[in-house]
C-alpha positions in Angstrom: 106.8 111.9 85.7 108.3 111.0 82.3 107.4 107.7 80.4 110.8 106.5 81.5 110.3 107.0 85.1 106.9 105.4 84.9 108.4 102.4 83.3 111.0 102.1 86.0 108.4 102.6 88.8 106.4 99.7 87.2 109.3 97.5 87.0 110.3 98.2 90.5 106.7 97.4 91.7 107.0 94.0 89.8 110.3 93.2 91.4 109.4 94.2 95.0 106.1 92.3 94.7 107.8 89.1 93.5 110.6 89.4 96.2 108.0 89.7 99.1 105.6 87.2 97.5 102.7 89.5 97.2 100.3 89.0 94.2 100.7 91.8 91.9 97.1 92.9 92.0 97.2 93.3 95.8 100.4 95.2 95.6 98.9 97.6 93.0 95.8 98.1 95.1 98.1 98.9 98.2 100.0 101.5 96.1 96.9 103.0 95.1 95.5 103.4 98.5 98.9 104.7 99.8 98.8 107.2 96.9 95.2 108.3 97.8 96.3 108.7 101.6 99.3 110.7 100.7 97.5 112.8 98.3 94.8 113.6 100.8 97.3 114.5 103.5 99.2 116.7 101.2 96.2 118.6 100.0 95.2 119.2 103.7 98.7 120.4 104.8 99.9 122.2 101.8 97.1 122.4 99.2 98.8 120.0 96.9 100.2 116.5 97.0 103.9 115.4 97.1 104.1 113.8 93.7 103.4 110.1 92.9 106.3 108.6 94.8 106.1 111.2 97.7 102.3 110.5 98.1 102.9 106.8 98.1 105.7 106.9 100.8 103.7 109.4 102.8 100.6 107.2 102.5 102.8 104.1 103.5 104.3 105.8 106.5 100.9 107.4 107.4 99.1 104.1 107.3 101.5 102.6 109.8 101.6 105.7 112.0 97.8 105.9 111.9 97.2 102.3 113.0 99.6 102.8 116.0 98.2 106.1 117.1 94.6 104.9 116.8 95.4 101.7 118.7 97.1 103.7 121.5 93.9 105.8 122.0 91.6 102.8 121.7 90.2 103.6 118.2 92.1 100.7 116.4 88.8 99.3 115.3 88.5 102.2 112.7 91.3 100.8 110.6 89.4 97.5 110.5 86.7 99.1 108.3 87.4 97.8 104.9 88.9 100.4 102.6 87.5 103.7 104.3 88.9 102.9 107.6 92.2 102.3 106.3 92.3 105.6 104.4 91.0 107.5 107.4 93.7 105.9 109.7 96.3 106.6 107.0 95.4 110.3 106.6 95.4 110.7 110.4 98.9 109.0 110.6 100.2 110.9 107.7 99.1 114.3 109.2 100.7 113.3 112.4 103.9 112.3 110.7 104.0 115.5 108.7 103.6 117.5 111.9 106.3 115.6 113.9 108.7 116.1 110.8 107.9 119.7 110.8 108.7 120.1 114.6 112.0 118.4 114.0 112.9 120.3 110.7 111.1 123.6 110.0 111.6 123.2 106.3 110.1 119.7 105.9 107.5 119.2 103.1 106.8 122.8 102.4 
């Protein structure tokens, strides 16, 4: 990512955070966790991540999907474990999301 791209991403984070009323520190921590989740899922599936923005988006979608899936099978308490539980739920959800998208579109995320 170029310096200009990093600047635009940082500016977008500030704007989104102020619009939704989330303190900047909490928003940055959430983005960091989502990036870790996406990166872990990307390394498991394809041996590398999907880039900064791709990892964050995959982690965000994975976190939501993971909490839903774990709740459906009665393991929703895993996501309640601070930090580690959220990452585990997010990685499970991100892997499920990648699998579903690959079933729909054979060329997805390769």
